[in-house]
N, C-alpha and C positions, 0 to 999 in steps of 0.2 A: 424574548429569549434571554434567559439568565445563564450566561456562560460560567458564572461562579459555581454553579451546581454540578458542573461536569467533573467527572473523576479524572485522575491522571491517565487511566487507560482510555477514557473517552478522547482525551487530547491526543493520545498515541494513535488511535484509529482515525479520528477526524482530521486533526492537524497534520499528523504524519502522512495520512492518505493524500491530503492536498499537496503537501510537499513532494511526495513521490510522483504525483501527477505532473507537477511542474518540472521536477528533476528529470523524469523520463523524456521530457520534450526539450530540455535545455542543456543538461550537463553532458560533457563529452564521454560517451561510452567507449568510442574508439578514437584514437588520435594517430594520424599518419602523415608525415611530411608537411606539417603545418595545417593540415585539414583535420577537422573534427567531425565526428558523426555521433548523433544522439542515439538513444536506445531504439527509437522508432525508424531510424535510417538503415539503409543497407550496410553491411551484409546481414542476411537473416533478419530482416526487419519484422517479419511476422511474429517472432517471439516477443519483441518489444511492444508491438501493437497489442498482442494478447495480454501482456502484463498491464498495459495502459487501460485496456477495457476492463480487466478485473479490478483494477484500482478504482475506476469510476463506479463500478457496481458496489464495491465494498463501502465507499464513502457515501453514496446515495442511500444504500440500505441502512447504514449506521445513522445517517441524518434523519431518515424517516422514523427510525426506532426511537431516537432521542427527542426530536422536536415535534413529532406527530405520532405518539405511541398508539393512538386509536386506529391508525391506518393499518388495514389488514392486507397483507400480500401473500400470494401463494409461496410456500416454502418447501424445502426438502424435509423428510421425516426427522432429520437430526436437529431441526430448529434453525432460526435465523442467525443466532449467534455463532453456532458451530459452522453454518454455511459460510459465514464471513471468514472463519479460520481456514476452512478448506480452500476458499478462493484466494486468500493470502498466501497459503502454501503453494498453490498453483502458480501464482505470480512469481514467487521466489524461484520455483522450478523453471519457469520460462526464462527468467533472467539468467539463471545458471546455464541453461542450454545455450543461450545467446553468448554468454561469456566464454564457455568452453568451446564453442564452434570456431572462434578465432582468437586465440590467446596471444598472438604475436604483437599486436599493437593496441593493447587495452589502454583506455584513458582512465583518469582517476574517477570519473563520474560513475563508472560501472560499479565500483566498490561502494560509493555513497548510495547508489540506487539499491544495491543489495542490503546494506545496513538499514536503510529506511524501510524497505519492504519487510525485513525481519522485525523491526520495531512495530510496524502496523499489525503484523500477524500475531506477535506476542500480546499486544494490547487487545486484539480481538479474542485471543485465547483466554486471557485473564477475565474479560467481561463474560465470556461464555461459562467460565467456571466460578463466577461470583466472587472473584478476588479483586474487585475494583476498590481502589483507595481514593477517598475524597481528597481534593486539594484543600489544604488548610488555609484559611483566610488570615492574612497578616494584620487586618484591621480590627 
């Protein structure tokens, strides 16, 4: 595995997706009276769980496409790259639904989760549209 050949957008999808996975399970989405609740906790935990599942699918599909390009998977008519974009947009939608369901005691993690989800989705969009920029080596 040569990570130096990954584009900036690959890092956005792969690295950002891994960060989003961790952040959805760790960062305080809600904070109330000293208690914190992550995105997959109640209230409305289903939206956070859906976002987590979509994040896992995006990262696994991206990893297979990058590290095992000969692996053939069934895909939607729009292609694997655009499917990742749609899944990222759905993850953002699910996080927004969770955020808007209870706006009275939001934690700072909800905003970080949303920002990282947007970064992952933008990276997937850029890859799908052939706008990947290679990371320049400093050596």
